[in-house]
C-alpha positions in Angstrom: 126.3 5.5 57.6 123.1 3.2 58.2 121.0 1.5 55.8 118.3 4.0 56.4 120.3 7.0 55.6 121.8 5.7 52.4 118.2 4.5 51.4 117.0 8.4 51.8 119.7 9.5 50.1 119.3 7.4 47.2 115.8 8.2 47.0 116.6 12.0 47.3 118.6 11.6 44.3 116.5 9.8 42.2 113.7 12.3 43.1 116.0 15.2 41.7 116.7 13.2 38.9 113.1 12.7 38.4 111.8 16.4 38.9 114.5 17.5 36.5 113.3 14.9 33.9 109.4 15.8 34.3 110.3 19.5 34.5 112.1 19.0 30.9 110.2 16.7 29.2 106.2 16.3 28.7 103.5 15.8 26.1 105.8 18.0 23.7 109.3 17.9 23.8 111.4 21.2 23.0 114.4 21.7 20.7 117.9 22.9 21.6 116.5 26.8 20.9 113.5 26.6 23.1 115.4 24.8 26.0 118.4 27.4 25.8 115.2 30.2 25.7 113.5 28.6 28.5 116.9 29.1 30.9 118.0 32.2 29.4 114.9 34.6 28.7 112.5 34.5 31.6 108.8 35.5 30.7 109.4 33.9 27.3 107.0 31.0 25.9 109.2 28.2 26.7 110.0 29.5 30.2 106.6 29.6 31.0 105.9 26.2 30.3 108.8 24.9 32.4 108.8 27.1 35.5 104.9 27.8 35.6 103.6 24.7 34.3 105.7 21.5 34.4 107.8 22.4 37.3 104.7 23.1 39.7 103.1 20.0 38.3 106.0 18.1 39.3 106.6 19.3 43.0 102.8 19.1 43.3 103.2 15.2 42.4 106.0 14.9 44.8 104.1 16.2 47.5 101.2 14.5 46.9 103.0 11.1 46.8 105.1 12.0 49.9 102.0 12.5 51.7 100.0 9.3 50.5 103.7 7.3 51.2 103.8 8.7 54.7 100.4 8.1 55.7 100.3 4.5 54.4 103.5 3.9 56.3 101.8 5.4 59.4 99.0 3.0 59.0 100.5 -0.1 58.5 102.4 0.6 61.6 99.7 1.1 63.9 97.3 -1.2 62.4 100.3 -3.8 62.0 99.0 -4.8 58.4 100.7 -4.8 55.4 97.5 -4.2 53.5 96.6 -0.8 55.1 96.5 2.4 53.5 94.7 5.7 53.8 91.9 4.2 51.8 91.3 1.4 54.0 90.3 3.7 56.7 88.0 5.8 54.9 89.9 9.1 55.0 90.5 9.5 51.1 86.9 8.6 50.4 85.7 11.4 52.9 87.8 14.0 51.7 86.6 13.2 48.1 82.9 13.5 49.6 83.8 17.0 50.9 85.3 18.0 47.3 82.2 16.4 45.7 79.9 18.6 47.8 81.9 21.6 47.1 82.0 21.1 43.5 78.3 20.4 43.1 77.4 23.3 45.4 78.9 25.8 43.5 81.3 26.8 45.9 84.2 25.6 43.4 83.9 29.1 42.2 85.4 30.6 45.1 89.3 29.9 45.3 90.5 27.3 47.9 86.9 26.1 48.7 87.5 22.6 47.2 90.6 22.2 49.2 89.2 23.4 52.3 85.9 21.0 52.0 88.3 18.1 51.3 90.2 18.9 54.2 87.2 19.3 56.2 86.1 15.8 55.0 89.4 14.4 56.0 89.5 16.1 59.3 86.0 14.4 60.2 87.0 11.1 59.3 89.8 11.4 61.5 87.8 12.6 64.5 85.6 9.8 64.0 88.3 7.1 63.8 90.4 8.9 66.7 86.7 8.7 68.7 86.2 4.7 67.8 89.9 4.2 68.6 89.6 5.3 72.2 86.4 3.0 72.7 87.9 0.1 71.3 91.3 -1.1 70.9 91.4 -4.0 68.5 93.4 -2.6 65.4 90.9 -5.1 63.5 87.6 -3.5 64.6 89.5 -0.1 63.4 89.9 -1.4 59.9 86.4 -2.8 59.7 85.2 0.9 61.1 87.4 2.4 58.4 86.1 0.3 55.7 82.2 1.0 56.5 83.2 4.7 56.8 84.9 4.2 53.4 81.7 2.5 52.1 79.7 5.1 53.7 81.5 7.9 52.0 81.3 6.5 48.4 77.9 5.7 48.7 77.2 9.2 49.5 79.5 10.6 46.7 77.4 8.4 44.3 74.4 9.9 45.6 75.7 13.2 44.9 76.3 11.9 41.3 72.4 11.0 41.2 70.9 14.2 42.6 73.4 16.6 40.8 71.4 19.2 38.9 74.3 20.3 36.7 76.3 18.0 34.2 78.9 20.1 34.4 79.0 19.7 38.3 78.8 16.0 37.8 81.8 15.8 35.0 83.9 18.0 37.2 83.4 15.5 40.3 84.2 12.7 38.1 87.2 14.4 36.9 88.3 14.9 40.4 87.5 11.6 41.6 89.9 10.0 39.0 92.9 11.8 40.3 95.5 14.4 38.6 97.8 17.0 39.3 97.3 18.3 35.6 97.3 22.3 35.7 98.4 22.6 39.0 100.3 25.8 40.0 102.5 27.0 42.7 99.5 27.8 44.6 98.6 24.2 45.2 102.0 22.8 46.0 101.6 25.8 48.6 98.5 24.2 49.8 100.3 20.8 50.1 103.5 21.3 51.5 102.6 22.9 54.8 100.1 19.7 55.2 102.8 17.4 54.5 105.0 18.9 57.4 102.5 19.0 59.8 101.8 15.6 59.1 105.5 14.4 59.3 105.8 16.3 62.9 103.2 14.1 63.9 104.3 10.9 62.8 107.8 11.8 64.1 106.0 11.9 67.4 104.4 8.8 66.8 107.6 6.9 65.6 108.8 5.4 68.9 105.7 4.0 69.8 105.3 2.2 66.4 108.5 0.4 67.0 107.5 -0.8 70.6 104.0 -1.8 69.1 105.4 -3.8 66.8 106.5 -6.3 69.5 102.6 -6.8 70.2 100.2 -4.7 71.9 100.5 -6.4 75.1 104.1 -6.0 75.4 104.1 -2.3 74.4 101.3 -1.9 76.9 103.5 -3.4 79.9 106.2 -1.4 78.8 104.3 1.8 79.4 103.4 2.8 75.8 100.5 5.3 75.7 98.4 3.8 73.4 95.6 6.6 73.2 98.5 9.2 72.8 100.0 7.1 69.9 96.8 6.4 68.1 96.1 10.3 68.2 99.5 11.2 66.8 99.4 8.3 64.0 95.6 9.2 62.8 96.2 12.9 63.1 99.4 12.3 60.8 97.6 9.9 58.3 94.5 12.0 58.0 96.3 15.3 57.6 98.6 13.8 54.8 95.7 12.0 52.9 93.2 14.7 53.1 95.8 17.3 51.8 96.6 15.1 49.0 93.2 14.5 47.9 92.4 18.2 48.2 95.0 19.1 45.7 95.0 15.8 43.5 92.0 14.0 43.9 91.9 10.4 44.6 94.8 8.5 44.0 94.9 4.8 45.0 97.7 2.5 45.9 100.5 4.7 46.5 99.8 4.7 50.1 99.9 0.9 50.1 103.0 0.3 47.9 105.3 2.9 49.0 106.1 1.4 52.3 106.5 -2.2 50.5 109.1 -0.9 48.2 111.5 0.1 51.1 110.6 -2.5 53.6 112.8 -5.0 52.0 115.8 -2.8 53.0 114.4 -1.5 56.2 112.9 -4.4 58.4 111.7 -4.7 61.9 111.2 -1.2 63.0 107.9 0.7 61.3 109.1 3.8 62.6 112.3 3.8 60.2 110.0 3.5 57.3 108.2 6.8 57.5 110.8 8.9 55.8 111.7 6.4 53.1 108.1 5.8 52.4 107.5 9.3 52.1 110.5 9.5 49.5 109.3 6.4 47.8 105.8 7.7 47.3 107.2 11.3 45.9 109.3 9.4 43.6 106.3 7.1 42.4 104.1 10.1 41.5 106.4 12.1 39.8 107.6 9.0 37.9 103.8 7.9 37.3 102.4 11.6 36.0 105.7 12.0 33.7 104.8 8.4 32.3 101.0 9.4 31.8 101.9 12.7 30.3 103.8 10.9 27.8 101.8 7.8 27.0 100.6 8.3 23.5 97.3 8.8 23.6 94.4 11.3 22.4 93.6 12.3 26.0 96.3 12.5 28.9 95.8 9.5 31.0 94.3 10.6 34.6 97.0 10.0 37.4 94.7 7.7 39.5 93.6 5.9 36.7 97.4 5.0 35.9 98.4 4.3 39.4 95.6 1.9 39.5 96.3 -0.1 36.7 99.9 -0.4 38.1 98.7 -0.4 41.7 96.0 -3.2 41.6 98.4 -6.2 40.4 100.6 -5.1 43.2 97.9 -5.3 45.7 96.9 -8.7 44.4 100.5 -10.0 45.1 100.7 -8.8 48.5 97.6 -10.1 49.6 98.8 -13.6 47.8 102.1 -13.6 49.7 100.0 -12.5 52.9 97.8 -15.5 52.6 100.4 -17.9 52.0 102.3 -16.4 55.7 98.9 -17.1 57.2 98.7 -20.8 56.0 102.1 -21.2 57.2 
C-alpha cells in the first residue's frame, strides 16, 4: 500500500470518528435514556436533534472543509506557492460579495437565491482569472491579480455595509461573512456535495499536469504540457469548490491554506497526490473545529470562521516565517 493510500485510510477513519462525535455530542449532552430514544424512536425529540440538526451540520462541515482543502491544494500546485489558497485569488471574497448583494436586495427570502448569488460571484471570479491567465503566464502576476480582485470585492462588500438601508440585512451579511454551518440542513448538504464532486473531477484532470508543473514551467512546456488547459481545469476546480463552500457556510479562512500543509510532510514531490488527502484533511479540520466551537463554554456560539481564523492565523505566520528562511538560504 502506498503512503498516499495509507494516509487516505487514516484520514477517512478519523473523519468517521469525527462525524460520530459531532453527531452524538454538542452544546448539550444527552443522557443514556435520550440516546436510547434517539436510536429507537424515530421522530422523537432526541432523534430529531441527532439526525435533523447535528448530523446534517456535521456532514455540511465535512463537505465545506473538503471543498476548501481541495481548492487550496489545487491553487498551491498551480501557482507553486505554499501560501496560496482560495482567498488569495479573490474567489472567496467575490463569492461573499454575491451573497451580500443577494441578502441586502432581499433575495434571501427566496430559497436558494443566496447560494446561487454566491456561486455566481465565484464563477465571475473564476472567469476573470481564467481570462487573465490566458493572457499572462507568470504565476506571480496571477497572484497579484487575485489579490487585487479580492481587495476590490472586499471594498465592494464594505460599500454594501455602508449603503445598506436595513440594519437587519446588515446584521445578516455580517453573520454570513463570519462563516458558520449552524442551522444547516440536508438541503444545504445537497447544495455543496455535487459541487465538490464536480470540483474533484476537474482537479483529477489537472492532477497529472500539476506533477509536471512542479518541475518548472519551462520544463513542463518542453515536455508538451498544455498549460492553457491545465490552468483552465485547475481554476475551474478551485472556483467551484470555493464558491460552493462560501455559498453554504460563508467565509471560512485558512482551511484551504492549512490542509495541504498537514499532508505535505507525508506526501512530498507530487502536488497531484496531495489533492485527495488535502480534501480529507480539510473536511476533518472543519468537523473538529465546528465541534470545538459548539462545545466552547461561551454565552453565544463562536462563529466557525472566527474559530478557524484564531487557529489558522498563527499557522499562516509560521508558514510565512519558514518560507522566508528558505528564501534566505
